[in-house]
VOPAGU-2260 file (C-alpha; in pm, 1 decimal, decimal comma):
REM VOPAGU-2260
SITE   aa  ch    i         X         Y         Z
SITE  MET   A    0    2876,0    1703,0   -1150,5
SITE  LEU   A    1    3050,1    2039,9   -1099,8
SITE  LEU   A    2    3171,1    1940,5    -774,6
SITE  SER   A    3    3296,5    1612,8    -895,4
SITE  LEU   A    4    3471,5    1782,8   -1159,8
SITE  THR   A    5    3622,1    2038,2    -868,1
SITE  GLN   A    6    3716,5    1726,6    -676,8
SITE  GLN   A    7    3887,1    1537,3    -982,0
SITE  ILE   A    8    4036,7    1816,9   -1157,7
SITE  ILE   A    9    4032,7    2172,1   -1018,2
SITE  LEU   A   10    4167,0    2096,2    -708,1
SITE  VAL   A   11    4477,8    1912,2    -875,1
SITE  PRO   A   12    4711,4    2226,7    -906,5
SITE  VAL   A   13    4639,8    2318,3    -572,2
SITE  PHE   A   14    4729,9    1955,8    -438,1
SITE  LEU   A   15    5077,9    1992,4    -653,8
SITE  HIS   A   16    5150,7    2295,0    -483,5
SITE  TYR   A   17    5189,8    2114,0    -159,8
SITE  TRP   A   18    5261,3    1775,2    -302,3
SITE  SER   A   19    5518,4    1580,1    -521,2
SITE  VAL   A   20    5421,3    1402,7    -818,6
SITE  ASP   A   21    5449,7    1078,5    -634,1
SITE  THR   A   22    5235,8    1187,9    -366,9
SITE  LEU   A   23    4960,0    1313,0    -603,5
SITE  GLY   A   24    4996,8     980,6    -781,8
SITE  ALA   A   25    4934,9     814,1    -436,0
SITE  TRP   A   26    4626,7    1029,5    -400,0
SITE  PHE   A   27    4488,9     920,0    -739,3
SITE  ALA   A   28    4537,2     582,2    -671,2
SITE  ILE   A   29    4361,7     576,4    -355,1
SITE  MET   A   30    4056,9     753,5    -506,0
SITE  ALA   A   31    4063,7     518,2    -806,3
SITE  ALA   A   32    4065,3     235,3    -543,7
SITE  GLY   A   33    3760,0     377,4    -356,7
SITE  ASN   A   34    3552,9     399,1    -679,7
SITE  LEU   A   35    3627,1      62,1    -784,1
SITE  VAL   A   36    3456,6     -44,3    -442,2
SITE  LEU   A   37    3142,0     111,1    -580,0
SITE  VAL   A   38    3094,5    -232,0    -778,4
SITE  ALA   A   39    3006,2    -413,0    -466,0
SITE  ASP   A   40    2651,1    -253,2    -477,8
SITE  ALA   A   41    2599,2    -499,4    -770,6
SITE  GLY   A   42    2289,9    -328,9    -885,0
SITE  ILE   A   43    2129,9    -321,2    -511,0
SITE  HIS   A   44    2016,7      42,1    -574,7
SITE  ALA   A   45    1849,2      -2,8    -890,9
SITE  TRP   A   46    1690,5    -321,7    -776,7
SITE  SER   A   47    1566,9    -170,8    -439,3
SITE  LEU   A   48    1401,2     143,5    -636,3
SITE  ASN   A   49    1246,5     -68,3    -890,0
SITE  ARG   A   50    1085,0    -282,5    -592,7
SITE  PHE   A   51     989,4      16,9    -421,9
SITE  LEU   A   52     808,7     151,5    -714,6
SITE  SER   A   53     640,1    -194,5    -724,5
SITE  PHE   A   54     489,3    -168,1    -397,7
SITE  LYS   A   55     329,7     165,2    -491,6
SITE  SER   A   56      83,9     -17,5    -656,9
SITE  SER   A   57     -44,6    -240,9    -391,5
SITE  ASP   A   58    -279,2    -162,6    -110,6
SITE  ASP   A   59     -52,4    -196,1     160,3
SITE  CYS   A   60     236,3       4,6      34,5
SITE  ASP   A   61     365,5     140,3     345,5
SITE  ARG   A   62     362,1    -209,6     516,1
SITE  GLN   A   63     567,9    -357,5     213,9
SITE  THR   A   64     809,9     -81,1     191,6
SITE  GLY   A   65     855,7     -68,4     541,7
SITE  SER   A   66     938,5    -439,7     559,2
SITE  TYR   A   67    1179,3    -445,0     294,4
SITE  TYR   A   68    1362,4    -169,6     374,7
SITE  GLY   A   69    1418,1    -309,3     767,7
SITE  THR   A   70    1512,3    -626,9     619,2
SITE  GLY   A   71    1737,6    -499,5     329,0
SITE  LEU   A   72    1898,3    -251,2     568,1
SITE  ARG   A   73    1996,5    -500,8     846,5
SITE  LEU   A   74    2121,6    -710,8     547,1
SITE  TYR   A   75    2356,7    -482,6     366,0
SITE  LEU   A   76    2493,6    -374,2     688,7
SITE  TRP   A   77    2587,8    -724,0     752,2
SITE  LEU   A   78    2733,9    -764,2     379,0
SITE  ALA   A   79    2946,9    -423,9     421,0
SITE  ALA   A   80    3086,7    -537,4     752,4
SITE  ALA   A   81    3183,3    -872,5     607,8
SITE  PHE   A   82    3334,5    -669,0     300,8
SITE  ALA   A   83    3511,9    -456,5     526,0
SITE  VAL   A   84    3651,5    -727,9     728,8
SITE  LEU   A   85    3795,1    -916,6     412,8
SITE  ILE   A   86    3985,1    -575,1     295,3
SITE  LEU   A   87    4140,8    -546,8     634,5
SITE  LEU   A   88    4244,5    -908,6     636,8
SITE  ALA   A   89    4379,5    -886,1     277,4
SITE  ALA   A   90    4593,4    -575,6     354,3
SITE  GLN   A   91    4741,9    -771,2     666,4
SITE  PHE   A   92    4902,7   -1031,1     409,0
SITE  VAL   A   93    4960,2    -792,8     100,1
SITE  HIS   A   94    5012,8    -414,9     187,9
SITE  PRO   A   95    4870,2    -190,9     -33,4
SITE  SER   A   96    5189,3      25,9     -83,3
SITE  THR   A   97    5377,6    -288,8    -162,8
SITE  ALA   A   98    5126,9    -406,9    -396,2
SITE  LEU   A   99    5109,2     -63,0    -589,3
SITE  ARG   A  100    5468,4      22,0    -547,3
SITE  PHE   A  101    5380,5     357,9    -311,1
SITE  PHE   A  102    5687,6     249,1    -116,7
SITE  ASN   A  103    5781,8     639,8     -50,2
SITE  GLN   A  104    5457,6     716,2     104,0
SITE  PRO   A  105    5454,2     620,9     496,2
SITE  ASP   A  106    5070,2     701,7     548,3
SITE  PHE   A  107    4980,1     490,2     214,5
SITE  ASP   A  108    4838,2     170,0     350,9
SITE  ILE   A  109    4622,1     359,7     637,5
SITE  ALA   A  110    4483,7     630,7     383,7
SITE  PHE   A  111    4411,8     345,7     136,0
SITE  LEU   A  112    4209,7     147,3     390,2
SITE  ALA   A  113    4051,8     468,1     525,2
SITE  MET   A  114    3915,9     521,5     140,7
SITE  THR   A  115    3817,1     181,5      80,0
SITE  VAL   A  116    3665,1      87,5     411,8
SITE  GLY   A  117    3523,6     390,4     570,9
SITE  PRO   A  118    3294,1     542,9     348,2
SITE  ARG   A  119    3219,2     267,2     126,8
SITE  PHE   A  120    3113,7      52,2     456,3
SITE  LEU   A  121    2792,3     266,5     466,5
SITE  ALA   A  122    2754,3     306,6      56,8
SITE  LEU   A  123    2539,7     -30,9      16,5
SITE  PRO   A  124    2304,9      56,8     306,9
SITE  ALA   A  125    2277,6     402,9     204,1
SITE  ASN   A  126    2211,0     311,1    -161,7
SITE  LEU   A  127    1902,4     160,3     -26,6
SITE  THR   A  128    1790,6     449,5     141,1
SITE  VAL   A  129    1885,2     678,1    -169,5
SITE  ALA   A  130    1632,8     441,9    -352,7
SITE  LEU   A  131    1357,3     485,2    -144,7
SITE  TYR   A  132    1416,1     861,3    -147,4
SITE  ARG   A  133    1380,2     856,3    -544,8
SITE  ALA   A  134    1097,2     611,8    -534,1
SITE  ARG   A  135     919,5     882,2    -281,0
SITE  GLY   A  136    1013,2    1166,7    -529,1
SITE  LEU   A  137    1243,2    1314,1    -285,0
SITE  TYR   A  138    1573,0    1246,8    -491,2
SITE  GLY   A  139    1630,3    1622,0    -535,6
SITE  ARG   A  140    1670,9    1635,8    -130,0
SITE  VAL   A  141    1929,6    1371,1    -140,2
SITE  VAL   A  142    2136,4    1508,2    -392,4
SITE  GLY   A  143    2126,0    1833,5    -232,0
SITE  ILE   A  144    2268,6    1682,4      93,7
SITE  GLN   A  145    2548,0    1496,5     -79,9
SITE  CYS   A  146    2624,4    1855,5    -295,9
SITE  TRP   A  147    2648,4    2031,7      59,7
SITE  THR   A  148    2891,0    1755,9     238,0
SITE  MET   A  149    3084,6    1727,5     -71,9
SITE  VAL   A  150    3134,2    2116,8     -47,2
SITE  ILE   A  151    3247,6    2093,1     329,3
SITE  ALA   A  152    3466,7    1801,9     248,2
SITE  GLN   A  153    3628,7    1997,4     -24,2
SITE  LEU   A  154    3706,4    2304,9     200,5
SITE  GLY   A  155    3819,4    2041,3     461,9
SITE  GLN   A  156    4077,1    1891,7     213,5
SITE  LEU   A  157    4203,0    2271,9     119,3
SITE  VAL   A  158    4242,0    2326,2     477,1
SITE  GLY   A  159    4417,8    2011,4     560,0
SITE  ILE   A  160    4687,8    2018,4     290,1
SITE  ALA   A  161    4773,2    2382,3     355,2
SITE  LEU   A  162    4816,6    2336,2     726,0
SITE  THR   A  163    4980,9    1993,4     707,1
SITE  GLY   A  164    5053,2    1876,4     349,2
SITE  SER   A  165    4983,4    1522,3     450,2
SITE  LEU   A  166    4804,6    1292,0     245,3
SITE  LEU   A  167    4632,2    1089,4     542,1
SITE  VAL   A  168    4471,6    1429,4     670,3
SITE  VAL   A  169    4310,2    1516,8     284,7
SITE  VAL   A  170    4191,1    1139,6     287,1
SITE  ALA   A  171    4043,8    1230,7     624,3
SITE  ALA   A  172    3883,3    1487,9     534,7
SITE  TYR   A  173    3749,4    1323,4     205,6
SITE  VAL   A  174    3611,7     998,2     393,0
SITE  ALA   A  175    3471,4    1216,3     693,0
SITE  GLY   A  176    3216,3    1364,8     448,7
SITE  GLN   A  177    3118,7    1070,2     280,2
SITE  ILE   A  178    3054,1     901,2     623,9
SITE  VAL   A  179    2859,9    1220,0     735,1
SITE  TYR   A  180    2639,2    1207,9     438,5
SITE  ALA   A  181    2568,3     844,1     490,6
SITE  ILE   A  182    2493,8     850,0     841,6
SITE  TYR   A  183    2266,3    1153,0     819,8
SITE  ILE   A  184    2050,3    1036,1     569,1
SITE  MET   A  185    1991,3     691,4     691,5
SITE  ALA   A  186    1979,3     766,3    1052,8
SITE  PHE   A  187    1828,4    1132,6    1082,3
SITE  ASP   A  188    1661,9    1283,6     769,7
SITE  ALA   A  189    1491,8     938,1     576,3
SITE  ARG   A  190    1290,8     909,0     929,8
SITE  ARG   A  191    1194,3    1245,8     920,5
SITE  GLN   A  192    1102,0    1298,1     548,1
SITE  LEU   A  193     943,3     938,5     491,8
SITE  PRO   A  194     696,1     844,1     739,8
SITE  VAL   A  195     703,2     482,1     637,2
SITE  LEU   A  196    1021,7     465,5     845,9
SITE  ARG   A  197     922,1     594,8    1166,0
SITE  ASP   A  198     784,2     255,9    1285,7
SITE  LEU   A  199     964,8       8,3    1135,4
SITE  PRO   A  200     837,2    -355,7    1179,2
SITE  GLN   A  201    1062,0    -577,3    1405,9
SITE  VAL   A  202    1209,1    -805,0    1167,9
SITE  LYS   A  203    1398,5   -1167,7    1253,4
SITE  LEU   A  204    1600,2   -1317,7    1014,0
SITE  SER   A  205    1563,7   -1723,1    1006,9
SITE  TRP   A  206    1735,7   -1994,9     834,4
SITE  PRO   A  207    1488,2   -2269,4     752,3
SITE  LEU   A  208    1645,9   -2663,3     672,0
SITE  GLY   A  209    1614,9   -2573,9     298,6
SITE  GLY   A  210    1891,7   -2332,2     305,8
SITE  GLN   A  211    1696,6   -2034,2     175,3
SITE  PRO   A  212    1684,4   -1735,0     415,2
SITE  ALA   A  213    1320,6   -1618,7     528,2
SITE  ALA   A  214    1233,3   -1283,7     691,3
SITE  ARG   A  215     954,5   -1264,2     935,8
SITE  ALA   A  216     834,7    -923,0    1020,0
SITE  ARG   A  217     631,5    -840,3    1309,5
SITE  PHE   A  218     401,0    -538,4    1270,1
SITE  PRO   A  219     238,2    -336,6    1531,7
SITE  SER   A  220    -114,3    -439,0    1601,9
SITE  ALA   A  221    -409,3    -208,0    1493,4
SITE  SER   A  222    -472,3    -120,0    1837,8
């Protein structure tokens, strides 16, 4: 909470020292757009958390958890990719700087797309991983990782604005922190902290004639 306040309030006087009011307004608009993209989660985190908790009462908890996580991760990555493509295509027809009236900010379009596509592309699958952390009693660890990446990202913003005064550089510093956080917990830390993810089943998605997607998981044999 303190780091969120630092990002949204305490850094504002620093930004105003280097930026005009118009550039600061552009920064707020970009941040707001990035936060609005979070609605794409559509309850994925809460739903997945409930699923992981329900698996704990079953005899094959790890097997069900691994199957659900492996299938869900692939689906959410595809959904996130489709969402990113839609944003990029929409930006080709309606430039964000034109729609939001920031004509005097030359880097606004690139910064806007970097904020909405960059970290938010990984937000959906990362929420699935965070849900598993919470279900296994490791939520404090993932929050700690997120806090450290926020600290580094904020320091990067300060260095970037002091050296360049560029809106794009500040956005890039913020986005880089979010991307590093998501990739680290999904690709590295989760597999070390959660043994159930070390040998995920090979999941193949099929589309039967009925139109409903089905997931077939192949688990390693007992031998």
